[in-house]
C-alpha positions as CSV (number, residue, x, y, z in Angstrom):
1,M,44.9,158.1,227.3
2,R,45.5,154.4,227.9
3,I,48.9,152.6,228.1
4,H,48.9,148.8,227.9
5,I,51.1,147.3,230.6
6,R,52.0,144.0,232.2
7,R,51.1,143.7,235.9
8,I,53.8,142.7,238.4
9,G,53.1,140.9,241.7
10,V,54.3,143.5,244.2
11,A,53.3,141.3,247.1
12,G,55.4,138.5,245.7
13,L,58.5,140.7,245.4
14,L,57.9,142.0,249.0
15,S,57.6,138.4,250.3
16,V,60.8,137.2,248.6
17,W,62.8,140.1,250.0
18,L,61.4,139.8,253.5
19,L,62.3,136.1,253.4
20,A,65.9,137.1,252.4
21,I,66.1,139.5,255.4
22,A,64.7,136.8,257.7
23,A,67.6,134.5,256.6
24,V,70.1,137.0,258.1
25,P,71.6,135.4,261.2
26,A,69.7,136.3,264.4
27,S,72.9,137.7,265.9
28,A,73.3,140.2,263.0
29,Q,72.6,143.9,263.3
30,I,69.2,145.1,262.0
31,E,68.7,148.7,260.9
32,A,65.4,150.5,260.2
33,S,65.2,154.0,258.8
34,F,62.3,156.4,258.3
35,E,62.8,159.2,255.7
36,A,61.0,162.1,254.0
37,G,62.1,164.3,251.1
38,Y,61.4,165.5,247.6
39,T,61.3,163.6,244.3
40,E,61.9,164.9,240.8
41,S,59.9,162.9,238.2
42,E,59.2,162.6,234.5
43,G,56.7,160.8,232.5
44,I,56.8,159.3,229.0
45,N,56.0,160.1,225.4
46,A,53.0,158.3,223.9
47,S,53.6,155.8,221.1
48,Q,51.1,157.9,219.0
49,S,49.3,161.2,219.5
50,R,46.1,161.0,221.5
51,I,43.0,163.2,221.3
52,V,41.7,164.1,224.7
53,L,38.7,166.5,225.1
54,G,39.2,167.7,221.5
55,S,42.9,168.5,221.8
56,V,46.0,166.5,220.7
57,Y,48.5,165.3,223.3
58,N,51.8,163.4,223.0
59,S,53.2,163.4,226.6
60,L,52.0,161.8,229.8
61,D,53.8,163.4,232.7
62,I,54.2,162.7,236.4
63,T,55.0,165.9,238.3
64,R,57.6,166.4,241.1
65,G,56.4,166.2,244.7
66,G,57.1,165.3,248.3
67,S,57.8,161.8,249.3
68,F,58.3,159.6,252.4
69,G,59.3,156.0,253.1
70,F,61.2,153.5,255.1
71,T,63.9,150.8,254.9
72,V,64.5,147.7,256.9
73,G,67.8,145.8,256.5
74,G,70.0,143.2,258.1
75,F,73.8,143.1,258.0
76,F,75.3,139.8,256.9
77,T,78.9,141.1,257.2
78,E,80.2,144.2,258.8
79,N,79.8,146.2,255.6
80,W,77.1,144.3,253.5
81,E,73.4,144.7,254.2
82,A,70.3,143.2,252.6
83,E,67.5,145.8,252.7
84,F,63.9,146.3,251.8
85,L,62.8,149.8,250.7
86,F,59.4,151.3,250.4
87,N,58.8,154.9,249.2
88,R,55.7,156.9,248.2
89,Q,55.8,160.0,246.1
90,F,52.9,162.4,245.9
91,S,52.4,164.0,242.5
92,S,49.9,164.7,239.7
93,L,49.2,163.0,236.4
94,E,49.3,165.5,233.5
95,I,49.1,165.5,229.7
96,S,50.8,168.0,227.4
97,D,52.5,168.7,224.1
98,P,51.4,170.2,221.8
99,A,48.2,171.2,223.5
100,P,48.5,173.2,226.8
101,T,49.3,171.1,230.0
102,R,46.2,169.7,231.7
103,K,46.0,167.9,235.0
104,I,44.2,164.5,234.8
105,A,44.4,163.2,238.3
106,N,46.4,163.2,241.6
107,Q,49.0,160.4,241.4
108,N,50.9,158.4,244.0
109,V,54.0,156.6,242.9
110,D,55.1,153.7,245.2
111,N,58.5,152.0,245.0
112,Y,59.1,148.5,246.4
113,H,62.7,147.4,246.1
114,G,65.1,144.8,247.5
115,N,68.5,146.4,247.8
116,L,72.0,145.3,248.4
117,V,73.8,148.0,250.4
118,Y,77.6,148.5,251.0
119,N,78.3,150.5,254.2
120,F,81.8,152.0,254.4
121,G,83.7,152.0,257.7
122,T,83.0,149.7,260.7
123,H,80.1,149.1,263.1
124,E,81.8,151.6,265.5
125,S,82.2,154.4,262.9
126,R,80.1,157.5,263.7
127,L,79.9,158.4,260.0
128,R,79.2,155.7,257.4
129,P,78.8,156.6,253.8
130,F,76.9,153.9,251.8
131,L,76.0,152.9,248.2
132,F,73.2,150.6,247.1
133,G,71.4,149.1,244.2
134,G,68.3,147.0,243.9
135,L,65.5,145.5,241.9
136,G,61.7,145.6,242.4
137,A,58.6,147.4,241.2
138,T,57.1,150.8,240.8
139,H,53.4,151.0,241.4
140,Y,51.4,153.9,239.9
141,V,48.2,154.7,241.8
142,P,46.1,157.4,240.1
143,G,43.2,158.9,241.9
144,D,39.8,160.0,240.5
145,F,39.7,162.3,237.5
146,D,40.5,165.9,238.4
147,A,37.4,167.9,239.2
148,S,38.4,170.6,236.6
149,L,37.8,168.2,233.7
150,P,34.4,168.9,232.2
151,V,33.5,165.2,232.1
152,S,35.2,164.1,235.4
153,S,31.9,163.1,237.1
154,A,31.1,160.7,234.3
155,Q,34.5,159.0,234.2
156,A,35.4,155.9,236.1
157,R,38.4,155.9,238.4
158,I,41.8,155.4,236.7
159,N,43.3,151.9,237.3
160,G,46.7,151.6,238.9
161,F,49.5,149.4,237.5
162,S,52.9,148.1,238.4
163,K,56.1,147.9,236.3
164,F,59.5,146.4,236.9
165,S,62.2,148.9,238.0
166,S,65.7,149.2,239.5
167,T,66.9,151.7,242.0
168,W,70.5,153.1,242.6
169,G,71.9,155.6,245.0
170,G,74.0,156.4,248.0
171,G,74.2,158.7,251.0
172,I,75.6,158.9,254.5
173,K,74.6,157.9,258.0
174,A,75.7,159.8,261.1
175,Y,75.2,158.0,264.5
176,F,74.7,160.0,267.8
177,S,74.9,156.7,269.7
178,P,75.2,153.0,269.0
179,V,71.4,152.9,268.4
180,V,70.2,156.2,266.9
181,G,71.4,158.3,264.0
182,V,70.4,160.4,261.0
183,K,70.5,159.4,257.4
184,A,70.6,161.4,254.1
185,S,70.4,159.8,250.7
186,L,70.0,160.4,246.9
187,R,68.2,157.7,244.9
188,W,67.6,157.3,241.1
189,T,64.8,154.9,240.0
190,P,64.4,154.3,236.3
191,T,61.1,152.4,235.6
192,Y,60.6,150.6,232.3
193,I,57.3,151.5,230.7
194,K,57.3,150.4,227.1
195,S,59.4,150.1,223.9
196,D,58.7,151.8,220.5
197,A,59.9,150.7,217.1
198,D,63.0,152.6,216.1
199,G,64.0,151.3,212.7
200,L,65.5,148.1,211.4
201,W,68.9,146.4,212.0
202,C,70.0,143.9,209.3
203,D,72.7,141.3,209.8
204,P,75.6,141.9,207.4
205,F,76.2,138.1,206.9
206,Y,72.6,136.7,206.8
207,P,69.5,138.0,205.0
208,T,67.7,138.7,208.3
209,C,66.5,142.0,209.8
210,W,65.1,142.9,213.3
211,V,63.0,145.8,214.5
212,I,65.1,147.8,216.9
213,G,63.2,148.9,220.1
214,N,63.6,152.3,221.8
215,A,63.0,151.7,225.5
216,D,61.0,154.4,227.3
217,Y,61.6,154.9,231.0
218,S,59.9,157.0,233.6
219,N,62.6,158.3,236.0
220,Q,62.5,159.4,239.6
221,L,65.3,161.3,241.4
222,A,64.6,161.3,245.2
223,F,66.4,163.4,247.8
224,S,65.6,162.3,251.4
225,G,66.6,162.5,255.0
226,G,65.5,161.0,258.3
227,V,66.3,159.0,261.3
228,T,67.8,155.5,261.6
229,F,67.8,152.9,264.4
230,R,70.1,149.9,264.9
231,F,69.2,146.8,266.8
232,G,71.3,143.8,267.9
233,G,74.7,143.0,266.6
234,P,78.0,144.4,268.1
235,R,78.0,147.5,270.4
């Protein structure tokens, strides 16, 4: 099963956001967090049915799995923070519908996002709820074909690809001291994969019609917790 995609320069996105963080004043507070958790995921429906090993499949699925990651951000006001996020989910690539589900390969899903974070409360607050939104890329990294496939040894490795995505979420930070705390968050990441034709729309005033596209997204819902460290800024 092959999906045609447009590659995104993940390294370029990372560089731009790191430059944005570097522009935060040197006297500002820097915060770094390390998290682990669990991610619910979904795949997409194929634009047309595919025959794989003699069976018909319509769905390409990414299974749920454990995840880990980190964030690094700089406060440019007491409440607003510019943040870079990396997260990796461990999962599997499966095909299904109407034929029985079959595992194709192990699958890593990497998120690279630049976020704008609003932290409630003040620097001195022990509890700081937060909300965030960001833009970036989701990178799909399939491994070798699963050994259970009858032709796995004859197949080449599946190529990875990147797609534009946004990410949205929130959570809470609890500080034990001015430097160290814990962090829990919930994050939703919809990744645009493709659009399928979904009929025509015709202008009521001009004799012109357009094909309407039905966007197909692969969604991740990540639950995570970890530790957070603050450097510099007010004490």
